C-alpha positions in Angstrom: 74.0 55.8 30.8 72.6 55.6 34.1 69.6 53.7 35.5 66.4 55.0 36.1 65.4 53.9 39.5 61.8 54.6 39.1 61.5 52.1 36.2 63.1 49.8 37.9 60.8 50.0 40.9 57.9 49.4 38.5 59.3 46.4 36.5 60.3 44.7 40.6 56.3 46.1 41.2 54.9 44.2 37.9 57.0 41.1 38.8 55.7 41.1 42.1 51.9 41.1 40.5 52.6 38.2 38.0 53.5 35.9 41.1 51.1 37.0 43.0 48.7 36.1 40.2 49.9 32.5 39.9 49.6 32.0 44.2 46.2 30.5 44.0 47.2 28.1 41.2 50.1 26.7 42.8 48.2 26.4 46.7 45.4 24.3 44.0 48.4 22.1 43.4 49.0 21.5 46.4 46.0 21.0 48.0 45.1 16.9 47.3 49.0 16.5 48.9 47.8 18.6 51.6 44.8 16.0 52.3 46.9 13.4 51.7 49.2 14.8 54.7 45.9 15.6 57.0 44.6 12.1 56.2 47.9 10.7 57.2 48.4 12.7 60.3 44.6 11.5 61.2 45.4 7.9 61.0 48.8 8.3 63.3 46.6 10.0 65.7 44.4 7.2 65.7 47.4 5.0 66.0 49.0 6.7 68.7 45.6 7.3 70.6 45.0 3.4 70.7 48.9 2.5 71.5 48.2 5.0 74.2 45.5 4.0 75.8 46.4 1.0 77.6 49.4 2.9 79.1 46.4 5.9 80.7 44.7 2.9 82.2 47.6 1.9 84.3 47.7 5.1 85.8 46.6 4.8 89.6 43.9 6.3 90.7 44.0 7.6 94.6 41.9 4.6 95.9 44.4 2.8 94.2 47.3 4.1 96.0 45.5 4.0 99.1 45.4 0.4 98.5 48.7 0.0 97.9 49.7 1.4 101.5 47.3 -0.2 103.7 48.2 -3.7 101.6 51.8 -3.8 100.3 53.1 -1.5 102.9 51.6 -2.2 105.6 52.4 -6.6 104.8 56.0 -5.0 105.2 55.8 -3.8 108.3 53.1 -6.4 109.6 56.4 -7.4 112.5 57.1 -4.1 113.6 55.6 -3.1 117.1 52.6 -0.8 116.3 54.4 2.0 119.3 57.4 1.5 116.2 55.4 3.0 113.1 56.0 6.7 112.7 54.6 9.2 110.4 56.7 9.2 107.1 58.6 12.5 106.1 56.6 13.9 103.8 60.0 14.7 101.8 59.7 10.7 101.7 55.8 10.0 101.3 54.9 12.7 98.9 57.0 12.2 95.9 57.0 8.1 96.8 52.9 8.3 96.9 52.8 10.7 93.3 55.5 8.6 91.7 54.1 5.2 92.6 50.6 6.6 90.3 52.5 5.7 87.1 55.2 3.2 88.1 52.7 1.7 90.6 52.2 -1.0 87.7 55.3 -1.8 87.4 56.1 -5.0 90.5 59.9 -4.1 90.5 59.8 -0.8 91.4 56.7 -0.4 93.3 58.5 -2.8 95.6 60.8 -0.6 95.5 59.1 2.3 96.8 57.0 -0.2 99.3 60.3 -1.6 100.9 61.1 2.9 100.9 57.8 3.8 102.2 58.5 1.3 105.0 61.9 2.1 106.4 60.3 5.6 106.5 57.5 4.6 108.3 59.9 2.4 110.9 61.4 4.4 114.2 64.3 2.0 114.1 65.5 2.4 110.4 63.6 6.3 109.2 66.9 7.9 109.2 68.1 5.7 106.1 65.2 7.1 104.1 67.1 9.2 102.0 64.8 11.5 99.8 66.8 11.4 97.3 65.7 7.7 97.1 62.9 8.6 95.0 64.0 10.0 92.9 66.7 7.7 92.0 64.0 4.7 92.0 62.2 6.9 89.2 65.3 6.9 87.2 65.7 3.2 87.2 64.3 0.6 84.8 63.2 -2.5 85.8 65.8 -4.5 85.6 68.4 -2.1 87.4 65.5 -2.5 89.9 67.0 -6.3 89.9 70.4 -5.8 89.8 70.2 -3.5 92.8 68.7 -6.9 94.8 71.9 -8.4 94.1 73.8 -5.4 96.1 72.3 -7.3 99.1 74.5 -10.3 99.0 78.1 -10.3 100.3 79.9 -11.2 96.3 82.2 -10.3 93.6 81.1 -8.2 90.7 83.9 -8.4 88.2 83.4 -7.0 85.2 85.8 -6.9 82.1 87.0 -4.4 78.7 88.5 -6.0 75.8 89.6 -3.7 73.6 92.8 -3.8 70.5 95.9 -2.6 69.9 98.1 -2.3 66.9 101.0 -4.7 67.8 103.5 -2.8 66.4 102.5 0.7 67.1 103.9 3.0 63.7 103.6 6.7 62.9 99.9 7.4 62.2 98.9 3.6 63.3 99.4 4.2 67.5 96.2 3.3 70.2 93.7 1.1 70.0 89.8 1.2 70.8 87.6 -0.5 73.3 85.1 -3.6 71.6 83.1 -4.4 74.6 82.8 -2.1 77.5 82.3 -3.3 81.7 81.5 -6.7 80.1 79.8 -9.2 82.9 77.8 -11.6 83.7 75.2 -9.5 86.6 72.5 -9.1 84.4 72.2 -12.2 83.7 72.3 -13.3 87.7 69.7 -10.9 87.9 67.0 -12.7 85.8 66.9 -9.3 83.7 64.9 -9.2 80.8 67.1 -7.5 78.5 70.9 -9.1 79.6 72.4 -7.5 77.1 71.8 -4.2 78.2 74.1 -4.8 81.3 76.7 -2.4 80.7 73.9 0.5 80.2 72.5 -1.0 83.2 76.0 -0.4 85.2 76.6 2.9 83.8 73.0 4.8 84.6 73.4 3.0 88.4 77.1 4.9 88.1 75.9 7.9 87.2 73.2 7.4 89.7 76.3 6.9 92.7 75.0 4.1 93.4 77.7 2.1 92.4 81.6 3.0 90.7 83.9 0.5 88.7 87.0 2.4 89.5 89.8 2.0 87.0 92.8 0.4 89.1 90.0 -1.7 90.9 91.0 -5.4 90.6 89.5 -8.8 92.5 92.6 -10.9 93.0 90.4 -14.0 94.3 91.3 -17.3 91.9 89.2 -17.7 88.9 86.8 -14.6 89.8 87.0 -13.9 86.0 87.2 -17.4 84.3 83.4 -17.3 83.4 83.6 -14.0 81.8 87.1 -14.5 79.8 85.4 -17.7 78.8 82.4 -16.4 77.9 81.3 -17.1 74.2 80.6 -13.9 73.2 84.4 -12.5 74.3 86.4 -15.6 73.1 84.8 -14.4 69.9 85.5 -10.8 70.0 89.6 -11.7 70.8 89.6 -14.4 68.1 88.4 -11.7 65.6 91.2 -9.1 66.5 94.1 -12.0 66.6 93.2 -12.9 63.6 93.9 -9.5 62.4 97.8 -9.6 61.9 98.0 -6.1 62.6 96.4 -5.9 66.2 96.2 -7.9 69.2 93.3 -8.2 71.9 93.2 -7.0 75.7 91.3 -7.7 78.7 91.2 -5.5 80.9 90.0 -6.5 84.6 88.2 -4.5 86.7 85.1 -4.5 89.5 81.4 -3.0 90.1 82.0 -1.1 94.3 78.9 -0.3 96.0 79.3 3.0 97.1 78.2 3.9 100.6 74.7 5.5 99.2 73.9 2.4 97.4 74.6 0.0 100.2 72.7 2.3 102.1 69.5 2.9 99.5 69.5 -1.2 99.4 69.1 -1.3 102.7 66.5 1.1 102.8 64.9 -0.3 99.1 65.4 -3.1 98.7 65.6 -4.8 102.3 
């Protein structure tokens, strides 16, 4: 027998009415939980405010920026003849001074900005101050700033990658995997606070165009890679790989190469 559409609609309406009646009951049941969530959010909010308080205090005022320029930058230019000191390009000075509001309390980054401003204000070096350098500094950590200062010295920067491969590749078991990528002692040499993050730092410096690690770039000097190959961390990884009868360790030797942009950056900002 065919159903009555009007009857169906009526039944649905009644069911909806019953649900509506019960909504206040559910709301009452949820109120204690909602209150707890509110209290939790209030507690977290207080913790966030407390954590941000010292951060906001580090944001420099106009007076602090002026003092920085009059002292730190002036110190960089103290041996430059007054007639050689020129107004810096606004595309460099403006963004640099604005960035110092937030980075000025970081000694390493502040020093890069001071050097860049001094370079831009010296008639003999102003051409080497590229506007992109401000944006590069803004994307550096303190540790990465320390590493860039190593670029000033004519030295080698060996890096190695440790991987495992199958000894006897078979169907379903081929290839290998990197275990330690772009490992080096550069972070230790630079006095980084977190030297274990050096591979990440190198990735960022390469991303910013200051350096590169070419695939087939390798130093040929005697003993250049000895310290890395004899590093306790490297030896432990190699030992663990070679303990597996199916695997063998492989060390790929490379080197960090400073780009033309990188050399210009360190001359302008780290000199």
